[in-house]
N, C-alpha and C positions, 0 to 999 in steps of 0.2 A: 324383085320378087324374093320372098323369104323361103329358103330351102330348109328341109328337116335338119341339115347339119348346122345351119345358123341357129335354130331353136335349141339344139342340143348344147351348143357352146354357151348359150345364155342361161340355161338351167344350172342350178347349183349342184355340186357334188355332195352326196350323202354317203355315210358309212352305215352299214346294216349289221345289227347284232341280233342273233336268234337264240331263244331259249327253247330247247327241245322238250323238256319236261319240267313241271313245276318244282321249284327248289334247286334246280341246277343253274349253273352260271350261264349268262348270255355269252355267246362266242361270236367273234367277228365272222360274218358270212361273205362279205364283199362290199363293193361300192356300186352306186348307180347315180344317174342324174335325174332330177325331177324339179318341177317349178315350185313345189311347196311340200310341207310335211305330210299332208294327207295323201298326195299322189306318191310320195316317196314310200309311205307305208303300203299302199296298194301295190306298187311296183315291186317292193321287197317281198311281199307275200307271193306274188306271181312268179318272181324269178328265183327266190331262195328257199321257199317252203314247198315241199312236195307232199301231196296226200295227207295234209293235216299234221305233218310231223313237227309241229311247234305249238307252244302255249303262249309265247310272247315274242314280239318283234320291237326292237328299238331302231330308230333312225336318227342320226346325228349329223348336222352339217359338218363337213370336213373342216371348214374354217373355224368351227367352235371347239375343236379338239386342241388341247395344249399338250405338248410333248417335250421331252428332254432333247437336248442337242448333243450329238456325239462328242463334240469338243468339251462339253461339261461333264461327261460321264465319270471321270476320275473323282472329281470333288463331289458330285451329286450322289454317287453311289459309294461314298467313303464307308469303310468298314465300321460297323457299330462299336467295335472294340475301342475306337478312339472317342467314343461318346459315352463316357462312364455313367452319366446321369440316366442312361437307359437301363442300368442294372441295379438290382435291389441293394447290392452291397455298397452302393454309393451313398445311400441314406442311412442315417443313424436312428435307432429306435429310441423313443422317449423313455425316460426313467420309469421303471415299474412295469414295462412291457417285456414279455418274454419272447425270444425268437422261436419260431415254430419250425 
């Protein structure tokens, strides 16, 4: 016999992002398990949105999120000073153009 715990373990884990007002960024509200995106959206509304306090909800499968690895932090987040091409002084103006 299948128990609710068995079903819970079979459902995918989803991350929930909520936008409280139009134009504001979506913020991470939490995680939940659901069998599909539609159910994840409905559950996210029921669990993370109170009294219509949101204009948008995103749900993303946790397995679809790519993230940095702590061991790579030093090289990945290297200071932009070491990347001169990111600064305007790296590039030379063509002849006839004036610097503003």
